[in-house]
C-alpha positions, 0 to 999 in steps of 0.5 A: 420501384425499389431496389430490394437486392441491398438490404439494410443492415441490421443493426441495433441502431436502427431500431435504438436511434443510438449511433452504432458502435463498433467492438473496437471502440467500446473495449476501447473506452475502458481500456487504461493506459498502463502507468508509466515506469516512474509511478510504478518504481514510486509504487515499489519503493513505497511498498518497500519502504513499509515493509522494511520498516514493519520488518524491522520492527517485527524483528526488534520485538522478536529479539526483544522476546527472546531477552525478555524477562518473565516478570518486570523488574522494578530496579531496570525500571522494565515495563510491559511491552507486548501481551499476548492474549488475556493473561498470556505471556507478556514482554517487559522492556526498558524504555529505551528498548520501547522507545526503539520499538516505537521509532521503528514503528513510526518509521514504517509509516513516516518513511513511505509518506516522507519518500512520496512527500519528497518525490512530489516536491522534486518533480514540482521543482522540476516543473 
């Protein structure tokens, strides 16, 4: 006769046919190890370059807004730089001032891309 004191384990594996999985194994599958400090530093530097470029652009635009005339001047060759809504106030700047603003917004986008490209090139050269 069979020994009835030993009961079979009450688990899903007995009726599903799938292997038993402990909670530790289930959570281990979802856990992602933290990224290396170098990766975190690269992400922080990229974000810092982007925010600094945007801050420089808006700072430059603010300074231009303080010195912008209410109407464009034909003698200085001013052109419209920024408008707030339809028929709202506008900034009028010279071509050089507009070029500086365009350069600053370009730097805010190209700076982080250049930094990431430079670090990738440097790591590839090391390997």
